[in-house]
N, C-alpha and C positions, 0 to 999 in steps of 0.2 A: 224160582231155582237161579242161583247165581254161580258163575264158574267157579269149581275148587278142583285144586290138586291135593291129593294124599300122599304124603311120604312117612314111612313108619321106620325109626331109627331104634332099633331093639324093642323096648316096650314102650316107646313114645310114640304118638302119631301127631304129624304135623299136618294141618289142613291151611292151604294158602287159598285165601278167600279173594274174590274181585267183585266190585260193585257195591252197592249201598244196601245196608243191612236194615232195611224198612220192615214194616209188620210182615208182609208176605214173604220174604227172603228170611226172615227169623223164623218162621213158623217152619220152613223148609229145613233151615239150619237145625232147628231143635230135633226133627226128625233123624238127621244125619248124626248126631251127637246121641240120640238114643240108641241109634243102631251100633255105634262104637263101644258103648255100655254093654249092649246085648253080646259083642263080640270080646268082652273083657278087655278092651282097650280104654284103660281108664285114667291115662297119662297124657293129656291132649294140650298141645300148642295152637293157638289160632293166629296164624301170619297174617296181620290185617295191612300189610303194605299196599294192597291194592283195594282197600276198603277206604273210601271218602267220608262217609257218613254212617253214623249207627243211630237207631232210635232209642229212646229211654226204655221202650218195651224190652229190646235187644238187652240192655243191661240187666234188666230183671231176669231175664231168660239166664245169662251167664252166671249170675249169682246163684240162682236155682241149681244149675249143672255144677257149678264147682263144689256146692254142699254134696250133692249125690256123689260126686267123684271122690271127694275127701272120705265119705262113709266107705269107699271101697279101696282105699290107700291110694288114690289118684289123685289129680288135680287139673285146674284149667288155667293155661297161661296164655299171655298175649306177646307176640312178637311185631316189633317194626310198625306200630300204629301213626297213621298219618296226624298231622297237627290237628285237624277238626276233630278226630276220634279220640285225640289226648285231651283236648278240652272238654269233651263229653265225659270222658273218665275222670277228670279232675272235678267237674261239675257235680257227678254223682257219687264223687269218692270210691269208685269202685277199683281206683289204682290204689286206694288204701288196703284193700281185701284181698285183690288178686295181683301177682307178679306180672311187671311189665318188663320186656326185654328189649335191645336193639340188636343183639346178634343172637343166630340160631344156636350157636355152641353154648354159650350162657344159659340159654333157656333148657335145652336139652340135658346139660350137666346138674340144673338145679334139682332136677327130679331125684337125682343119686344122693345129692348131697345135703338132702333136706330142702326146705324153702328159704331162697336167698332173694329177698325183695330188691329187685334194681329198678328204681326209678328212672323215667325217661324224661 
């Protein structure tokens, strides 16, 4: 389990994560994301400013969750990834599939105005 802070802004949920998203922490995060879907919280932003490293397994989980969220008129977006995380996003091309933002306001607003892809 990694430290996480949850903020809800209207129908958007922001999870601020800290620590590495390795296999064990990703399994835990997957459970948290499933709980949000059960609560009908389907517009989710992951603030990755406190995350130094993510695994390729984590990337796969993100893609699968984005698919599930989109079926429920939601989405998964990322906020403030650190340089190593950005490199992983670029290497796996997840940044071509899911939106990445540098500021919270743009990330939240992107849910009301359709998907606006902001590369970092």
